[in-house]
LUMVO-296653 format. One record per residue: x negated, y, z negated of N, C-alpha, C, CB in turn; residue in one letter. Coordinates in steps of 0.02 Angstrom, whole numbers, plus 50000, padded with zeros to 5 digits. Glycine has a CB too. Example, Ala and Ser with C-alpha at 12.3 -4.5 7.8 and 13.67 -1.06 7.14 Angstrom:
% LUMVO-296653
493404971649610493854977549610493404983549610494354977649548a
493584988849646493164994749643493555000249606492964997049714s
***
This chain:
% LUMVO-296653
499644991949999499915000249996499725005949994500185001649960m
499765009950050499475019250048499465021149971500145025950093s
499135025549954498895030149898499045038449920498025028749885s
499375042349888499305049749896498685052649875499795053049860i
498395056649869497625059449843497725068149864496815054749897r
497625071349822497795077149816497215083049808498225076749765r
497005086949866496375090049879496615098149867496065088049961y
496175098449826496335108049847496045111149888496215113349799s
496215116349910495815121049965495905128749957496085119250040y
495535130449993495465140249991495585141550055494635144549969y
495915147550086495445152150141495315157250148495545152450190t
494955160250162494645164350168494695168850241494125161550151c
494535175050237494385178750287493555181250276494945184550290d
493175179450338492405178750332492345186650384491975169250372v
491685189650368491285194150402491825200850400491035191050481f
492195203450343492595207450340492715209650267493095205250373t
492875215250239493005216050186493665219050153492555218450175d
494185215850213495085217750213495325212750237495425224050258k
495775208850198496175203950221496575204050266496455202150187q
496765198050324497035196850368496535199450432497685199350358f
495865200550413495565202950485494955198250455495405213050509c
494435197150519493985192250527493995188950532493725191050510g
493695182250521493875175750547493925172650494493445172450593n
494615167550510494935161250450494505157950453495595156550458q
494465155350395494025148550352494445145850311493375150250303l
494635137550319494835134150276494265129250228495325130750311a
494495129150179493595127750134494025122350081493045137750073v
493845113650093494105108950030493285110150004494485098850050v
493385110649927492715111449893492395104549877492795115449826p
492795099249861492895094549847492995085849894493285097249818d
492785085949950493155082949995492965075650008493125086650052a
492675072149942492515066249919493205062249939492305066549838r
493025057249970493565052050006493885051950058493995050949979g
493665055950105494105058150165493545056350209494435066450171l
493865053650264493575049750316493495055850365494035042850344t
492875054850414492775060150445493305060350517492005060250456a
493895055550517494535056350537494945061250515494805051550528e
495235057550428495585064350393495195069450404495705064250317q
494735073550397494365077550403494575083050468493775073950404m
494495078650510494615081250602495305082850583494535074050683q
495825078350558496555081650562496655084250516497105078150570r
496295085150466496535092850425496455097750459496175095150362i
495895099350513495675103950521495985105650584495065103750512a
496375101350622496875101150651497405102950620496935096450673r
497535103050574498145106650554498205114150537498365103450501e
497455115250501497285121250473497385127050553496375120150432f
497035123950598496975126150664496555135350674497855125550691n
496145134150628495695138750611495215137750671495415137950538f
494905143150696494125139350725493715135350676493555145050750s
493775133950632493375131950603493655126650532493015137950593e
493735124050517493695120450433493085115150390494335115450431s
492865117650333492345114150294492525109850244491945118250265t
492375104150264492135098750173491655100650143491865090550173f
491565099750082491155101150042491225092449999491355108950003v
490525091150003490435086349980489465085549926490635082050049l
489595081649881488895079449848488285081049911488925069849823p
487725082149879487275081849919486725074449946486995086849890p
486625076249974486195068749980485475070849995486475063050050e
485275074649986484435077549981484285083049948484115079350045k
484465082249905484305086049813484695092649847483145088249772g
484865095049870485125103249866485725104449852485095107049925r
486285108349879486715111749840487255108249856486765118849847t
487315107949927487845103849955487635100150008488375107549975r
488135095550024488355094250088488925096250133488395089250087k
488855101350171489335103950235489465099950265489135108350280v
490305100650307490265094450349490785101350378490505084450322r
490665100450443491175107050489491405105050549490775114150513i
492185106950581492465103950590492935110050651492655100450526f
493035109250722493595115150733494245111450750493405120750799t
494815112150777495395108450794495145101650818495815112250848p
494625103650884494475096550905493835091450896494545096850966k
493315096950877492675091650849492195092350804492265090150893t
491795089050766491255090050719491085093350744490835086350697e
490605099250705489965105450757489545102050726489845115550748v
488835102350727488095104050681487975111650620487445105450752p
488295115950664488085121350627488545126450643487405123250638f
488945130550582489145136250637488975141250572490115136350680a
489095149350604488825153650568489395157250489488605159050631g
490045158050541490675160850475491025155450434491395165050510h
490745146050444490885143150384490425142350335491105137850394p
489875143850342489535144350294489445151250251489035142150317n
489435156250272489525161350236490205161650194489445166450276i
490735159650245491545157550183491455150250144492475155950239g
491175146350140491125140850104490685144550048490805134150145t
490125149650052489675148650001490005153549959488895149550018a
490335158949994490815163549971491195158349901491395166150045f
491635155449943492275151549914491845147449854492745145549980v
491195144749847491045138749796490825146549732490175130849831l
490605151149762490395156749693491035158449659490005164949718a
491455162349717491965163849707492515157349633492165164549791a
492555153549647493095149749612492435145149544493645143249687i
491955147649549491415144049510491105137849509491565143949461g
491045136049560490785131149588490045130949588491025130849647e
489725136949583488975136149579488625139749516488645139049645l
488325136849478487865140149431487675145749454487305136749416d
487395149249393487155156849396486545159049412487215159749340d
485975153149445485685153249487485665156549552485685149349487s
486475154849572486405155749655486295163649682487165152849692y
486535167849612486155173449605485765177249640485895172749573k
485135176249607484395175049637484145170049682483995174149590s
484285164949671483915159649684484095155549758484005155349624a
484875159249772485175156849828485415148749810484635157649892g
485795147749897485745139149885485675136949935486295134949857i
485705130749971485505126550027486035122650038484905122650018v
486475121850085486795118750104486555112350170487195123450110f
486595106650166486495102150209486895100950239486315097950195e
486655100050318487075100350374486915095050432487035107250401e
487315096250496486905089250537486405094950599487705081750595k
486515099750571485795103150612485145104350573485955110750642a
485195103950494484735104950466485015105550403484385109350490g
484445109650365484555115550294484765123150308483785116750252l
485365125150272485455130950299485405134750225486145131650346v
484875139050236484795143150166485135149350155484115144950154s
485585150350100485875158450107485785160950033486805159250135l
485915165150051485655172549993486415176949979484925180050047t
486265178749929486705184949894486715191049874486855184249855f
486915194649882486955200549840487645203949836486475205449863r
487815209049798488345212749761488345218349798488235214149685t
488785221849846488995228749865488945234149842489455229449871s
489005239449839489075244749833489745245249771489125247549904a
490205239749815490835240549788491265234649772491175244449830d
490625229649711490795225749694490715218849729491235227949683g
490935219049794491125211849861490385208449858491325215349970r
490475203549854490035195949858489935196949932490505187249834l
489135199049960488965198450026488585191550034488535204550048w
488515189050081488185182450096487755183550157488715176550110c
487285181150162486715178250218486415173250234486285180150217e
486585171150293486105163250305485555162250359486615157050327l
484975159250355484385159350382484625154050423483745158650339k
484775154550501484905149450554484535143350539484695152050623a
484685137850535484345130050529483905126250561484705126050534p
484105130250631483615128050693483045134150715484145126350765e
482475131250738482045139850786482505140050821481215140350841k
482405145450868482695148450898482535145850960482635154150886f
482885143851016482725140651072483105143451131482845133551063s
483025140951202483205143651249483395138451286482805147851272l
483675137251326484175132451363484415134851440484875131851315g
484725131451493484775133751577485155140651547485365127351646a
485005141651616485225148751663485665145451703484595153151713v
486205149451667486855149451729487095154851802487475150251684a
487265151951843487515155451921487865162951873488345148751984p
487695168251906488005173251890488625173851921487655178051898v
488915170551971489625168052020490045165551967489515161252084e
489585160751945489935154851909490415156851838489305149551887t
489765160751808490065163951723490645170351735489235168451668v
490505173451794491075179251819491595174351804491065182751909a
491665168351841492235165751881492415163251797492095159351960e
492105161351767492285158751697492705163251646491635157151661a
492505171151641492755172951614493255180051645492345172651573v
493365176151705493705182351748493575188651752494255183151737s
493075189251773492575196551788492235195851849491955198151732l
491985202151894491765201951924490835201151910492115205951949s
490475196351967489705195351958489665203351937489185192252037p
489665208651956489365217551961489655220051876489945224152049d
490035214151879490095219351795489725214051732491225221151762d
489165207751758488705205751722488065210551725488605199251741i
487775211451663486925213951685486685208151666486485220951643v
485895208451710485305202851742485005206651718485115200251819v
484665215351720484075216551702483825214551646483985221551706s
483945212051595483615209351531483575202551518483915211551476n
484155200751560483935192451535484655188051577483965191151418h
484495184951617484915182351666485635178851589484325174651731p
486335176351628486625171851579486355166351554487115169851596p
486055165051509485895159651468485885154151422485775160451459q
485905152351404485865145451336485435147351300485625137351353t
485585148251241485345148851178485315147151111485395151851174a
485265145551064485175142551011485115141750949484995141451017s
485095141650908484885142250826485185135650776485275150150792v
485555131250819485805123850782486245124550819485995122450700g
486555127350876487255128550905487245129750956487635132750885l
487375129151038487195130851090487795136751107487095124851134p
487605141351119488085145851178487785149551227488525151151149f
488055150551277488055155451355487865162951335488965155951400l
487495164751320487385173651317487475176151364486765176751302l
487905180451379487925186251455488195193651410488765182951539v
487615195451458487745204851423488205208151502486575211551405e
488495209851470489295213651508489045222351526490175213951429l
489125226151557488915230851601489315238351555489225228651690r
490175234651515490375242851505490895237151450490795249851593s
491125242851418491685238651353492385239551405491815244451249i
492505241051457493155241251511493065231851521492975247751607s
492235231751549492225223951565492315217551508491535223051595a
492105219551456492445215751403492825216851376492245214151365l
493235219751374494065221051363494265218551392494415226151368k
494075217551481494485212851525494495206651537494475214251572r
493785203751490493835198151522494125192951480493235196351547a
494295187451503494635181351484494415174251499495215181851510k
494445169551457494295162351472494705159351528494405158151409a
494425157451570494585152151653494555145751617493865152351734d
494955143151619494745135951608494325133351668495395131251599i
494565134351726494325129151790493695130951793494675129851867e
493485138751783492945140151791492315137351739493055146151795g
492485137851650492375134551614491865126551610492905134951604l
492735124351667492645117251668491655115351718493525113851722k
491885120951750491405120351802490545121351796491645124951847k
490695126151728489975127151686489625119251673490155131451599l
490385115951612490025111351598489875105051638490205110251550a
490315105851702490255101851745489205101551768490875104751806g
488905108651755488325109751759487625108051713488415114751766m
488035104851667487835103551612487795110251550487215100451630g
487955114551576488075121551525488665122551478488145127751569i
488275122251420489045124051386489415129451402489035125151317t
489935127851370490655132051406490705137251363491475127751408p
490425134151302490595141851247490125147851262490435140151155d
490565154551268490275160351310490295165051283490515161851366v
489755168851240489595171951225489425181051263489295167751205h
490035183451260489765189951290489655196451255490155191451339l
489175201351256489125207251232488995212851269488765207051194y
489045218751237488955224251267488425228851202489775227451290i
487775231451223487565237551185488045243951191486875239451210r
487725246951113488175251951099487695258751069488745248751043c
487815263151053487595268151038487795271250985487615271051078d
488275268650944488775272950896488655269250824489685272450922d
489365266750796489445265450741488925259050743490195264850724d
489165254850793488815248150809488365247050865489275243650819f
487805241150847487255240750910487765236950961486415235650892d
487975232950938488385227751006489025227750992488195219051014l
489325223951045490045222051022490145217051063490615227351027r
490645211251022490315205251094491085202151065489235198151084a
491325196151113491905191451105491545185251143492705194351140r
491975180251099491575174451113492285167151127490925173251031m
492125165851201492595161151235492295153351208492575162351327f
492815148951187492755142351177493225137451174492495141851133a
493825139051238494375134751225494275126651238494935137251267p
493815124951283493635117451283493365114451229493205115951327l
493295119551165493225116551092493785117751043492595119351057d
494255120951088494865123151029494795127251012495005120550973g
494605131851019494495140051001494665144851075493525141550974v
495075146551080495355151751137495105155851119496035153451151p
494795159851075494235164351054494305167050980494215170451104e
493425168350981493325166350894493375174650888492385161250855d
493775175850828493445183150803492835185950765493835185450769p
492495180850747491795182650718491485176050720491785186150642a
490895177250774490555170550777489635170150757490715168150859t
489585167250683488985167150659488325167250713488995161350618g
488735160650731488055155150761487835157550829488305145950775s
488255160450866488055163350931487795170950907488725163350989a
488105175950856487885181850852487075179650840488295186250796n
486775174150801486375171450771485825169750847486735165450723c
485855167150885485715165150935485555171550996486225160550945a
486145176251004485945183651027485365188751003486505187151014l
485515189250909484835189050886484285189550914484745184950864a
484105182050928483455177850941483395180251022483565168050926g
483955180351051483815182051120483355187751128484425183551154l
483745192651078483615198851104482935201051073484185203751090l
482935197551020481895196950984481655196951027481445190350942a
481815192351049481305188451112481205191151158481475182851143h
481725197051209481745201651248481345206951257482165203251242c
481445207851185481005214251164480365214851188480895214751094n
480095222451192479415221351233478865220751166479215228951294s
479235222251099478595221551039478555214851038478725224450957n
477785213151037477645205851039477685204350959476865203951077h
477845210050920477835209050821478295212750811477145211750764s
478895209950765479345214950707479985212650711479385223450722g
480275217150671480735215050615481425219050666480475218950519l
482025216450674482455216550721483165217350682482355210350764f
483635222450696484255220150649484745223450713484325224350551s
485145221050697486005223850725486585223450707486215221850774w
487065228350706487775227150670488025226250732488165233150621r
488515220950740488865220250773489645219750768488615217050790i
490195221950813490575222550804491115216250832490545228150816e
491695210150814491985204850871492425202650842491595199150898q
493065203150899493695201250862494005206650867493665198850791g
494205213650888494425219250884494985214950944493865226550896v
494925214751000495265211951063495835206251037494645208251118e
495805204250960496205198350962496445201950885495775189350972i
496255208250870496745210450823496465207150742497585207250852g
495895204550750495615201350696494855208550701495435190650715r
494825212750686493965215450677493705213050625493805223250667p
493255211050635492165210050601491855213350622491605203850616s
491685213050558490955214250557490205210450544490965218050521i
489715210550579489125205950574488545208650551488965203150633l
488045207750519487335210850519486995203550532487075215550440e
486545206550595486195201650610485465204250600486375199150676a
484905201050611484225201250603483685196950601484175203350565r
483125197450655482765192650684481955196450665483015191450772a
481565190550662480745190950621480185187450682480705184550529k
480015193050730479395189650794478855193150777479525191050886k
478245184750772477745188150747477325185950828477435185350661v
476765190450851476185185350892476825184550964475905175050833s
477375186650964477835185251036478275180651022477435182351103g
478125176150967478575171150943479135173450895478185166250911e
479985171350921480435171050853480295165050807481215170650872v
480135171650725480115163650691480735164650634479195161150645l
481245169650637481725167450627482175172550636481725164550577s
482945169650587483615173450636484095172450564483995167650731v
484325178850550484835180750479485525182650516484505188750424h
486145181250495486705183350492486975185050437487015180150517i
487245190150416487625191750346488355193250343487315197550315g
488505193150305489235198250301489605197950236489825195950357g
490255201550225490735200950172491195194350189491185207950165s
491595192450135492295189950128492755190650092492335185650125c
493495188650115493805188950066494315183850039494015193850073v
494625182450000494875175949982495675178549996494645172949895m
495955174550045496665174250059497125170750014496735171550118v
496905163650010497735156549984496995154049941498315147650077s
497645149049917497305142249871497845137849883497155143149778e
497905131049873498285127549872498005119149883498695130549914g
498475114249882498455107849889498605105149929498645105449859t
498215100949975498385096350025498615089849995497825095350070l
499095086150001499285079050008499095074750041499745078150021s
498565070350051498265067150102498385057850072497355070750110v
498695054950149498995046150129498305045250133499605040250190e
497885041250094497405036650096497325029750109497235037150054l
***
């Protein structure tokens, strides 16, 4: 006979200091006893871009964390790490040492280190270090990329870098656009995205423009083939973007930082702060950080 087990969960908004903005996240702080199939079904039920399931560590770190989109498990993602760290701290699941020493999550992509600080208004601000070294992958044809995001090839800037795959734990196709108009007009085209996938290029497309106002960059990310039509705030993609921009910078060494806005077009404005360190022409580390807001808590009744 089957039995019912109850699991507490929390939802929060990540990369924002206001409720109902930023990127939604569901966190199950103690997921012991759940199978991968059950985790996937729960993630589909929440239907956020990602949900996380927290387990005891296997390598002596703070926790093991598994991350699921509505369709698949992913090895690493930005806002799930920031949000999970925030939730565990907010509900008292971390000892006080986290405030000074930080924490480390064990994930499929590797170890993810997170640090904390308290902002001027008393909010907890979290930052992660990407688990993998920055790497570049395949270059995508401009015409195919333009079709995949319903734009003209002329809307894509190639003088700084071509449309190219980059990763710090999860690959994205990074594409610079010419104008805010192009960024607003962009729309995922499923057949175009399938063409990219058929070429062996990730169909998770991160678009951005350069700015000179309150933000350094504005971005959008489409991943409908992974069950995410458009993501409000993508920490892992903006981490990869920070790595790429540092890589392309003419300075051989330096510390670089960017304030990034995402999610405006879908009514969930988000603010991400990225930074990268480059030494002797090599990108050594990439970080992404932001604030979070708790939204809800409840209980899942899961048939075991």
